[in-house]
N, C-alpha and C positions, 0 to 999 in steps of 0.2 A: 503493498500498501502506500502511496505518495502522498505525503502530509503540507495540503498548502493552509497558508497562514495570513487573512486578509484584516488587515487589525481596524479600516478604514470602507467596510464594504459600502454597496451603493446598488442603487435601481438603474441600469442605464437606458435613456431615453433617445431613442434615435427618428427626427423628423426631416422626411423629406422635402423640398419645397423647390418649385421650380428655378427659381434666381432669387439670392438671399441678398436684400436689400435694406442699407438702415433705412432707420425712420416711417417704415409701411407698414403695412399687413399685407398676413402672407397667407397663403390657402397651401396647408399641409394635405401631399401627396400620398403620404405613408408615413405610421408610425408601428415602431416596433420597442419593446421592453424585455431586458434580458437582466439577470442578475450581475450586479459588476463589483467594481474594484480589483485589482489590479489579481491577486489572488486568485479570486471566484473566474477571473477571467483564461488563467495560466491552467485552472483546474478543469474548465468545460473542454479546454483542446487537448489538455491530458486523456480523459475521458474520451476523447473523438480517437484517438491514439488508438484506443483499445487498455488503457492503464487505469487501475482503479486508485480511487481520488478518494481521500476523504479531506472537507474544508472547513475550517475553522476562525472564529475572528469572534468577531459583535453584528447582530442585530436585534433593531427592535422599533418600535411602533407599527404602523399600516402597511409604512414601506416594506419594513422588514420582513412583515408575514408574507408580501409578495415576491421577494427576493425567494423564502425559502419553500412556497409553492413553487416556483419556478423552477427552483435545484432538484426538487421529487421527478420532475419530468426526464431528469440526464442520464442514462443510463451509465453504472461503473460509477457514480457520485453519490459518496453519506455524505450527508448533514449534522457536522457537528459543532454548529455557531451556537456563540455564549447570549444566551437575553441579557437585552441592556432595558433599561427603563427611557432611554434617548429616542428618537426616531433615527433610521438609518436612514444616510442621504441618498437624493437623486444626484446622475448627473446629464446631464441634454446635448445632446451632440446633433449642430443640424445641417445639413447636407445637401447641399447646392447641386440639382441636378445637370446646369448649365457646364460649370466647371469642375466640379467632384471631390470642390474643397469643403474644407470640414468646419465649422467654429463649433466651437465646446463650452459648453459652462457648467462648474463642478461648484455644488452646495458642501458648505464647510461640516466634518461628522458633528456626530452626540460628542458630550461631553460623558466621560467614562469614568466613574465612583471608582475610590480604591477598592470598595466591595466589589467591585467588575471584574477590574483588574485581577485581583485577586482570583474570584473564581476561574477566568481562564487562563491563569496561570498555571491550575491544579489541573484544567483538564487536559492542557498543552503537553505537560508531565504525564499524564495518562496515558495519550495518544501516539505520543514518541516511541516505546515499547516496538510495537507494531509498524514504525515508519521505515522505508528501505530509503527514504530523502525528506528533504523539507528544503521548502520556498517559502523565506518571508519577503512580503512583497509589499510594496505600498507605502503610503504616509501613516501617521500616528496623527488617531482622532485626540483633541482637547482630553485631557486627565491621563495620559500615558505616560510613564515616564521618558525624557527623551532619551533616553539609553535603553530601553527594554529590548531591541533588536537584540543587541549586546550579548545581554542576558538569557535570550532565548537560544542565537547562538549557541552559548558556554552549556545549554542545555542538551543541545544536541548532540555538541562533541560527546560532553560524561556518557548520553548512550550510545554512542559509536554509530550516530546517523550523520550522515552529508547534508552538508544544510547549503541551499543556495539563498544568497541576501540582492535584494531588488528595490532598494530605495532609494535617498538623497538628503542632503545635508546632514544635519550634525547626529543625526539619525546613523547615516552613514558612515560616518568619518568613524562613531562609533562601535559601531559594528565591526566595521575593518578588523578595529583595536582587538578583536573577539577571533581572531583567526578565522572567519566563514572558509569553508571550501572551494565558493567560487561567489564572486559580484561582478551585474549587469548595469555597469553605468554606463547612461547617452556620452556624450560630449561634453556639454555641460557640467556636467553631475560629476564625471572623473576631474575636468580642470575647477571647479570649484573642491573636490576635496582634493586635490594634492595640487594647487596651483599651476600647472603646467596645461598648453593649449596644443602641445605636440603629442597628440594620442599615444607613440608607441612610450615614450620616456612615462607619458602619465599611468599606463599599464604597469609599467616596472617601478614607478615609484607607488601605486598604490598595492603589487604584491609587499614590495618593500616594508610597509605598513602593516600589513599582518594576512592580505587574502593569497587563497591559497592558490586561485588561478582569477583572471578578469578576461571578460568579454565583453568592451565597448560599445557600443552601439556607435556608428557613425555615421546613422542618416542613411542619404541615397549610396553613400558608397561600403555600405554592407557593416560587415561584424570585422574587428581586430580581437584574435586570442592572444594571449600572453600565458603559458603555464607552465608548470616544471616539466611538460614534457618535449616543449616547442612553443613557435609562433606559427600564425597563420591568420590570412586574410581571405572573408569571402563575399562575394558582394551578388547582388541578384541580375538577371542577363540584360537589364534591360529596367528605362525608368519608372515606377508604379502608380499610378495615380488611383484615388477613392479615398476611403472614411480611415484611414492611419488609427482610429481607436481602439485598442486592444493588441494592436501589431507588436510591439515591445514582450506583450504577455506571450503571446503567441512565440515569438523567439524563446522567451524563456523556457517554457511547455518542451519545444524542441531542444534546447539543451539540458535541460533537466532526465526526460526521456531518456534521450542518450547517456545521460550518468548510469542510470537504474541499467538501461542495457547494456552497459561496457563499452559501446562503441567508441573507434579511434576520433581524435578530435573535429578531422576534416569534414567528417559523416554526420557529426554532431553538428558542423557549424551549415554544412548544406541543410541542413531539416532544420534547424533556426531559421536561416533565410529566406527560405521556400516558404516554411508558417506564416511569417512576415507579412510575405508579400503577399497570399493567396488569403490575410488579413485584412490589409490594405483593398483588396479588390471585391473583397464579399460585401453586400449588400447592409446588414447589420453590424451595431456595435459589436465587437469579442468572440464571432463567428469566422472561420474562414473558406475560403472557397478549397473545397476536396478536388475538383478537376484541375483546375487552374495549381494548386499544393502539387498534387503525382507528377502535372506536367511540369514545373517549376524544380523540381528534384533533381531531373538530369540536367538541369542547367546553367546552375548554381558554379560559378568559377572558384577554386581553394588555390590562391597560392600560399607558401610558406616553409617550412623546415622545422624539421624533427632534433632538437635540442642534444647534445654529444653522452654519450650515458660517462 
């Protein structure tokens, strides 16, 4: 079982309009709703790839009930979300059908009480013995300690479970110091962590700070991986247009599934790139176009070298 942690869960709502123009009314042509937050997006993709996944984090209010109701329809996914008194947030993606561009609106998360945080920690520790890997994903809602991910990483390492961290800012800085097996920052997050805007230098610095391996997302230029086994770059075969919501989370799912399947690093990167691009091409937030994914797997370019023994 793969365990994904989403402390700031959401209900992702996607509106499609003919053309998005400021200061005007719009007629929505299509509305879709999906359970969201980075870890839930990762979990849904992992389940679609055939993995058994358990999701945990927080859920509350009417929006939280909708999220949990939707999770029950996902084969291979187990709901272990911890109830809270505050309402789960919503995110709104508005897709311009003429340009393919997306405008994103993210609500703040609910305030987590000390008792709710303690209940989550107990649930997490109970789930770890059954986990083959853990993904810690997304922002921290108000009330959760800024060093929360660092503590969760230490718990996973103590249980012998490999852990992937995908967050930003101070939670990332503190989390890296706890020595996660893998981090997946984007270029801006990596620069904020290390102070360097040169991707290879920044990934090396992130490893020196504690990360066992670093996969940096470089936007249209693809992924850069720096690991003990070697370093590689992978890129999509052509620019991809569409809704980017959840694309980075699909890349995380590709990396995590490759980890538990013990795939070589180049194969993990191919899967991550293909899933990410297929997610951008899908009509709904957090989904991926399976036909596009299967076609892209054979076209992703990977270059790099294996480290000397």
